[in-house]
C-alpha positions in Angstrom: 159.3 42.6 136.1 160.0 40.4 139.0 162.6 41.6 141.5 164.6 40.2 144.4 162.3 41.9 146.9 159.3 40.0 145.5 161.2 36.7 146.0 162.3 37.7 149.5 158.7 38.5 150.4 157.6 35.1 149.0 160.2 33.4 151.2 158.8 35.0 154.3 155.3 33.8 153.4 156.1 30.2 152.7 159.2 29.4 154.8 157.2 27.8 157.6 155.4 25.4 155.3 158.2 24.4 152.8 161.0 22.0 153.6 164.5 23.5 153.4 165.9 20.9 151.1 169.5 19.9 151.5 172.2 21.0 149.0 174.4 17.9 149.2 177.9 17.5 147.8 178.4 14.5 145.5 181.9 13.1 145.3 180.8 10.6 142.6 179.2 13.1 140.2 182.0 15.6 140.8 184.4 13.1 139.5 182.1 12.1 136.6 181.5 15.7 135.4 184.8 17.4 136.2 183.1 19.9 138.4 182.3 20.3 142.2 178.7 19.1 142.2 176.1 20.0 144.8 172.6 18.5 144.4 169.6 20.6 145.6 167.2 17.9 146.5 163.7 19.3 145.8 162.5 15.7 145.3 162.4 15.5 149.1 159.5 18.1 149.3 156.2 16.8 150.7 154.7 16.4 147.3 158.0 15.3 145.7 158.9 18.5 143.7 159.7 22.2 143.9 156.3 23.1 142.5 154.6 23.6 145.8 156.8 26.7 146.5 155.2 28.7 143.7 151.7 27.2 144.3 151.8 28.1 148.0 153.0 31.6 147.4 150.1 32.2 145.0 147.6 30.7 147.3 148.7 32.9 150.2 148.2 36.0 148.2 144.5 35.2 147.5 141.9 37.6 148.9 139.3 36.3 151.3 136.7 36.2 148.6 139.0 34.2 146.3 139.8 31.8 149.1 136.1 31.2 149.7 135.3 30.6 146.0 138.2 28.2 145.5 141.0 27.7 142.9 141.6 25.7 139.8 144.6 24.5 137.9 145.6 22.3 135.0 148.4 19.9 135.4 149.5 16.3 134.6 151.4 15.9 137.9 153.6 18.0 140.1 151.8 21.3 140.0 148.6 19.5 140.6 149.9 17.9 143.8 151.4 21.1 145.0 148.2 23.1 144.6 146.1 20.3 146.0 148.2 19.8 149.1 148.6 23.4 150.1 145.1 24.4 149.2 143.7 21.7 151.4 146.1 22.7 154.2 144.9 26.3 154.0 141.2 25.3 153.8 140.8 26.3 150.2 138.7 24.2 147.8 140.8 23.1 144.8 139.9 21.6 141.4 142.5 20.1 139.1 142.0 19.4 135.4 144.3 16.5 134.3 144.5 14.9 130.9 142.8 11.5 130.6 146.1 9.9 129.9 147.6 11.0 133.3 149.1 8.0 135.1 146.7 6.6 137.8 149.3 7.2 140.6 149.4 10.9 139.9 145.6 11.1 139.8 145.3 9.2 143.0 147.9 11.3 144.7 146.2 14.5 143.7 142.9 13.3 145.0 144.6 12.1 148.2 145.8 15.6 148.8 142.2 16.8 148.8 141.6 18.1 145.3 138.6 17.4 143.0 140.2 15.9 139.9 138.6 16.4 136.5 140.0 14.1 133.8 139.6 15.9 130.5 141.2 15.7 127.1 144.0 13.8 125.4 146.8 16.2 126.5 147.7 19.1 128.7 146.5 21.7 126.3 143.0 20.3 126.3 143.0 20.0 130.1 144.2 23.6 130.3 141.3 24.8 128.1 138.8 23.0 130.2 140.3 24.4 133.4 140.0 27.9 131.9 136.4 27.3 130.9 135.5 26.1 134.5 137.5 29.0 136.0 135.3 31.5 134.2 132.0 29.6 134.6 132.5 29.0 138.4 134.3 32.3 139.3 137.4 30.4 140.5 141.0 31.6 140.7 143.3 30.0 138.2 146.8 29.0 139.5 149.1 28.8 136.5 152.0 26.4 136.7 154.6 29.0 135.5 153.2 32.1 133.8 152.3 34.0 137.1 154.7 36.4 138.9 153.6 35.0 142.4 154.4 31.5 141.2 157.8 32.6 139.7 158.6 34.4 143.0 157.8 31.2 145.0 160.1 29.1 142.8 162.8 31.9 143.1 163.1 31.2 146.8 165.4 28.3 145.7 167.9 30.8 144.4 168.1 32.5 147.8 168.5 29.2 149.6 171.2 28.0 147.3 173.4 31.0 147.8 172.9 30.8 151.6 173.8 27.1 151.6 176.8 27.4 149.3 177.8 31.1 149.0 180.6 30.5 146.6 178.6 28.8 143.9 179.9 29.6 140.4 177.0 28.1 138.4 173.4 26.7 138.8 172.0 24.2 136.3 168.2 24.1 136.2 165.6 22.2 134.1 163.3 24.4 132.0 159.7 23.7 131.0 157.6 26.9 130.9 160.4 28.8 132.6 159.0 29.6 136.0 161.7 27.8 138.0 164.7 29.1 136.1 163.3 32.6 135.9 162.8 32.8 139.6 166.1 31.2 140.5 168.1 33.4 138.0 166.5 36.6 139.2 167.3 35.8 142.9 170.8 34.4 142.2 172.0 37.2 139.9 170.8 39.9 142.3 173.1 38.3 144.9 176.0 37.4 142.6 175.8 38.9 139.1 178.8 36.8 138.0 177.1 33.4 138.7 176.3 31.4 135.6 172.7 30.2 135.2 172.3 27.3 132.7 169.0 25.9 131.6 168.3 22.4 130.3 165.5 21.3 128.1 164.5 18.0 126.5 165.6 18.0 122.8 162.0 16.9 121.9 160.5 20.2 123.3 163.0 23.0 123.4 160.3 25.6 123.7 162.3 28.2 125.8 165.4 27.7 123.6 163.3 28.5 120.5 161.6 31.4 122.2 164.9 33.0 123.1 166.1 32.5 119.5 163.0 33.9 118.0 162.4 36.7 120.6 158.9 35.5 121.4 157.2 32.3 122.7 156.6 29.8 119.8 154.2 26.9 120.2 155.9 23.6 119.3 154.2 20.4 118.0 153.3 17.9 120.7 155.9 15.4 121.6 156.3 12.5 124.1 159.3 12.6 126.4 160.5 10.8 129.5 160.9 14.3 131.0 157.2 15.0 131.2 157.7 17.6 133.9 159.3 19.9 131.4 157.2 18.9 128.4 155.9 22.4 127.7 155.1 23.3 124.1 155.2 27.1 124.6 157.3 29.2 126.9 155.6 31.7 129.2 155.2 35.3 128.2 156.2 36.4 131.8 159.1 34.0 132.1 160.7 34.7 128.7 161.9 38.3 129.5 163.4 37.1 132.8 165.2 34.2 131.0 166.5 36.7 128.3 167.8 39.0 131.0 169.3 36.5 133.5 170.0 33.1 131.9 173.4 32.6 130.4 172.8 29.5 128.2 170.1 26.9 127.4 171.2 23.4 126.3 169.2 20.3 125.4 169.5 16.6 126.3 168.0 13.5 124.5 165.9 10.7 125.9 168.8 8.2 126.4 170.9 10.8 128.2 168.1 11.5 130.6 167.3 7.8 131.2 171.0 7.2 131.9 171.1 10.1 134.4 168.1 8.7 136.2 169.8 5.3 136.5 173.1 6.8 137.7 171.4 9.0 140.3 169.5 6.0 141.6 172.5 3.6 141.6 175.3 5.9 142.6 173.6 8.6 144.7 170.6 6.6 146.0 168.4 9.5 144.7 165.1 9.0 142.8 164.7 11.6 140.1 162.0 12.0 137.5 163.0 12.8 133.9 162.9 16.6 134.4 164.8 16.3 137.7 167.6 14.3 136.0 167.9 16.5 132.9 170.4 19.0 134.5 172.9 16.3 135.5 172.4 14.6 132.1 173.6 17.8 130.5 176.7 17.9 132.7 177.5 14.2 132.3 177.3 14.5 128.5 179.3 17.8 128.5 176.6 19.9 127.0 177.8 22.9 128.9 181.1 24.7 129.0 181.4 24.3 132.8 184.7 22.8 134.0 186.3 22.8 137.4 183.4 25.0 138.7 181.4 24.8 141.9 178.0 23.9 140.5 174.5 23.5 142.1 172.3 21.1 140.2 168.5 21.2 140.7 167.0 17.8 141.3 163.6 19.4 140.8 161.4 16.4 141.4 161.2 12.6 142.1 157.7 11.7 141.0 158.6 9.1 138.4 156.2 6.3 137.5 157.5 3.0 138.9 156.8 1.2 135.6 158.9 3.8 133.7 161.6 3.5 136.3 161.6 -0.3 135.9 162.1 0.0 132.2 164.9 2.5 132.6 166.7 0.2 135.0 166.4 -2.8 132.6 167.5 -0.7 129.6 170.4 0.6 131.6 171.5 -2.9 132.6 171.5 -4.0 129.0 173.5 -0.9 127.9 176.1 -1.6 130.6 176.4 -5.2 129.6 175.0 -6.5 132.9 172.0 -8.0 131.2 172.1 -9.9 128.0 169.8 -12.0 125.8 171.2 -14.8 123.8 169.7 -17.2 121.2 171.2 -20.6 120.8 170.5 -23.2 118.2 170.8 -26.6 119.9 169.7 -30.2 119.4 166.2 -30.8 120.8 167.5 -33.0 123.5 167.5 -32.7 127.3 171.2 -33.3 127.4 171.8 -30.3 125.2 170.0 -28.0 127.6 171.9 -29.5 130.5 175.2 -28.9 128.7 174.3 -25.2 128.0 173.3 -24.7 131.7 176.5 -26.3 132.8 178.6 -23.8 130.8 176.6 -20.9 132.1 176.9 -22.2 135.7 180.6 -22.7 135.4 181.1 -19.1 134.3 178.8 -17.9 137.1 176.2 -16.0 135.1 172.7 -15.9 136.5 169.8 -17.1 134.3 166.9 -14.5 134.5 164.7 -16.2 131.9 164.7 -19.0 129.4 162.3 -20.2 126.7 162.3 -22.9 123.9 161.2 -22.1 120.4 160.6 -25.1 118.0 158.3 -23.6 115.3 159.8 -20.3 114.2 163.1 -18.9 112.9 163.5 -21.7 110.4 164.5 -24.2 113.0 165.1 -27.8 111.9 162.8 -30.5 113.2 165.6 -32.0 115.3 166.6 -28.6 116.8 165.2 -25.9 119.2 166.2 -22.4 119.9 167.0 -21.5 123.5 166.2 -17.8 124.2 168.1 -17.1 127.4 168.3 -13.8 129.4 171.4 -13.7 131.7 172.6 -11.3 134.4 176.4 -10.8 133.9 179.3 -8.9 135.3 179.7 -6.8 132.2 180.8 -6.8 128.5 184.0 -8.9 129.2 181.9 -11.6 130.9 179.4 -11.7 128.0 182.3 -12.2 125.6 183.6 -15.1 127.8 180.1 -16.7 127.8 179.6 -16.4 124.0 183.1 -17.9 123.4 182.5 -20.8 125.7 179.1 -21.6 124.1 180.5 -21.3 120.6 183.4 -23.6 121.6 180.8 -26.2 122.5 179.6 -26.1 118.9 176.5 -24.0 119.6 175.4 -21.3 117.2 175.0 -18.1 119.4 173.3 -14.8 118.5 173.2 -11.8 120.8 169.8 -10.1 120.7 170.1 -6.3 120.9 
């Protein structure tokens, strides 16, 4: 089983090529969670996530023959980029099998880091099987994203860093997919301070490690789609599970809305871009999924590689949820003066029109009427109520579209 000495050795190998990410105190999130919160910002690594730590440690342990033959991996994102970047830097040929559904930006980034990308299959499992087939056929070395002791040791260097940066930490909250990150961190941190609490966080749609701990063995879950694609692992690792059983104190889950809200809060309040997996730990704290209270807590922001289209949708949904964006439908006379009157009310109340359309043929509208579908930027729920009341007072029928 992995030991602290393995992690210390990994740190010596990779320390000159991995960014020592900051562990920044957050006044805002400390207040929101009732704990003293420190963010370990692994989203600032060269490839945008912690994954390059384990990938680099594995690559540096290759024999000369293995280096000459090349490596292969299966990944839909962060592991792919970590392997590609450091393999190229070390002069090692790399091949990455990615699902055909992988977002173009992740494919392009992996190619830009120097890897040959093979798009295969509808999901990670099919890409993984193709990578294994090519590995055997071409005598390549497979770099597993989590079920490899060298990879786990590389991720564990984060545990050493955290307790050097903040020696009095009482807890560390970590996202869990296959378990490589939390297994390495927990092993390192518990060796230094056996009393420190290690809390894992999974998406409720794929609680593979939580199930594995409950059952005492890895269980393969049905496929599911989640915003936290970086921890969307259907089966926990056979090497990571024993470490989690030994060192991790608790595993909790968060749902999609909780993760999305955490992404938005990190962006807006902390000016930090986090992907779904990276935001899951703070989502757990914000929604009181753990028993932590008045503790000094490190939170792993494990990565920031979020698709900008997904981020845009999260921002828009968050604005709606906060009452800063609202869509109203008004039944008004089909006359220019009616539109002018509505716009006058909105202008007087200082709301901002983000979009407007007329509908004359649907919704059972009378021939002399039209429906105005208006999207407004507002100051919040009270401002929306004020707008609706003013429009109703002007004899307009108003419906709020949710």
